[in-house]
N, C-alpha and C positions, 0 to 999 in steps of 0.2 A: 450750560455749555460744557463745563468740565465733566459732567457725568456722561454725556454722551462720548466724549472722548475716552473716558475710561471704559466704557462698555465697547467701543469700537477696537480699542487696545485689547481687551479681554478676548473679543470674538476673534481678532486676529491670530493672538496667542493660542485659542482654542483651535483655530482652523489649521494652523502650523502642527499643533500637536496631534491633531486628527489625521492631518497627512501623513505624517510619521507613522503614526499607528496603523494608517491603511498600508502604507509602503511595507511595514514589518508583516502585516497580515500577507499581503501579497507575495512576500518573500518566503513566509511558511507554507503558502499555498503551492509555490514552485517548488519547493522542497519536498512536500507531501506528494505532489505529483511525481518528481523524480522517484521518490521511494516506491510509489505505487507502481511505476514502470519496472523499476528494479525487481519488485516482488512479482509481476506479471512474467517477466523473464525468467525468473528463477522457477516459477510455476510451470512455465512451458519447458524448462529443462527437465523438470522433475517428472512432468508427463512422459516426456520423450523417454527417459531412463526407466520409468515404469513399464510403458510399452515394450520396450526392448527386454526387460526382465520378465515380463508375462509371456512375449513370444519365445523366449530361451525355455521358459518353464513348460510351455506347451511343446515345445520341439524336444525337450528331454523326455517329456512324458510319452510322446510318439515313438522316440527311439528306445524307451526303457521296457525292457521285456521282463520286468518284476525282479531284475538282479538286486542283490544287496550293495553292490558296487555303487549304484547312483542314488541310492537312497540320501547318503549325507549330502550330496550336491543339491538334491531335490530340497532338502529340509533348509540348507542354506539359501537356496533361492527363494523358498517360500518365507523365509524370514526377511530376507533382504525387500521382497515385494511388501510384505507387512511393514516394515520400517520405512519403506518409501511411500506408502499409502498414508501412514500415520504423518509423516513430514509434510505430504500433500495437504492433508487436512488443516495441519497447522498453518502452513502457508497460505491457505485459502482462507482461514479465520484471520490471519494478521492482514491479508489484503483487503478483506471486508471491513476491518476496523480501520485500516488507513485510508479506504476510499471514504468511510463515513468521517473521519477527521478532515479529510480535504472538502468535502462537502460542507462541513460546518465552518471550516476557515473561508471558502469561497463565499458563503452567506456573510460572515463577518466582514469580509473585505468590501463586498457589496454594500453593506450597511454603512461602513465607515466612508466609503466614495460618495455615497447619497449624503452623508452628513458633512462632508467637506464641501461638496457642490452647494449644499445649502447655506454654509457658512461663507463661502465665497461670494 
């Protein structure tokens, strides 16, 4: 009889422990979702900036009559576009990594919820 009580006590302890772990995993999932949303917003802002820079570049190319005066500005704009594209690529990679972490955290949370449900 004592063995059964010990097992029940251990199962309850494990259930509480698993519930806490599941809650922590859910909190991590929420944090990762927020981070992913922030990255999506930043990506949208960078896309907008890139579009503006590209349209400025195209506009300057149209208004440029081959004068030496606009070449430094075009070089600066081209460099800015290049930097924005590189930053966009970095942010996309970061978003992809964060999304993958989020998926893994979701899977862990689901597994923990299943374990908690089984232990209850």
